[in-house]
C-alpha positions, 0 to 999 in steps of 0.5 A: 528647384522651387521656393515656397512661401505660405500665407493666410494663417491666423487666429480664428474661432471654432467653426470659422474658416481660413484659406491658406496660400502657398506661392511658389517661385520658378517656372516649373510649378505646374510639374510639381505635386503639392502637399499640406502638412501640419505640426502641433506643439509636442506632436509629430508632423502630419499629413493634411492634404495633397494635390497632383501637378494637374489638380486632377487628383487630391488626397486628404487626411481623414481628420480633415476630409469634408472640411478642408479643400486643396486646390491649385492655380498653375497660372498663379504658381499657387496652391491653396488650402481652404479650411472650413468648420475649424476645430481647436485640434486644427491648431498647428503650424501649416507647411506646404511641400512640393515634389516634382511630378509625384511623391513616392508616398503622398502622405509622407513628408519624407517624400517631398523635397521642398518646404515652406517656412510655415504659417501658424493657424490657431483655432480658439474654442 
C-alpha cells in the first residue's frame, strides 16, 4: 500500500510555470506506475500524464503534450509534473494516482488504486 501527498500548486499567470510533486510513503514506490489527473469545477476528472514504474514510458493527454513533463525519482519516492506555458484552462485540482506495476488503462482513473488529496492550480488570464 502507498500513501500519496501532492504539493506545489498555487496561483500563476498565463504563460507561467509550476512544478507539482507527489510524495509517496512506503518502500515499494518503485513498483508503482504513477499518473496525474485533474478536475476542474463542473467538469469530469481527466487524465493528464502517466509514467511507468521505471520511468521508461510516459503518456500525455493531447491538451498538455509539449507543455507538461512527468518524471519520477524513485530514490526520493516522488513523482513530478512540470507544467510550462500554463493556460487558464489548466485551472483545476490536480491529483496524483498510483497503481502497482501498471494500470489496466493508463488514461482511466478507475485503473488506479491509490490517490492523493489533490493540490489546486489556478491560472489567471
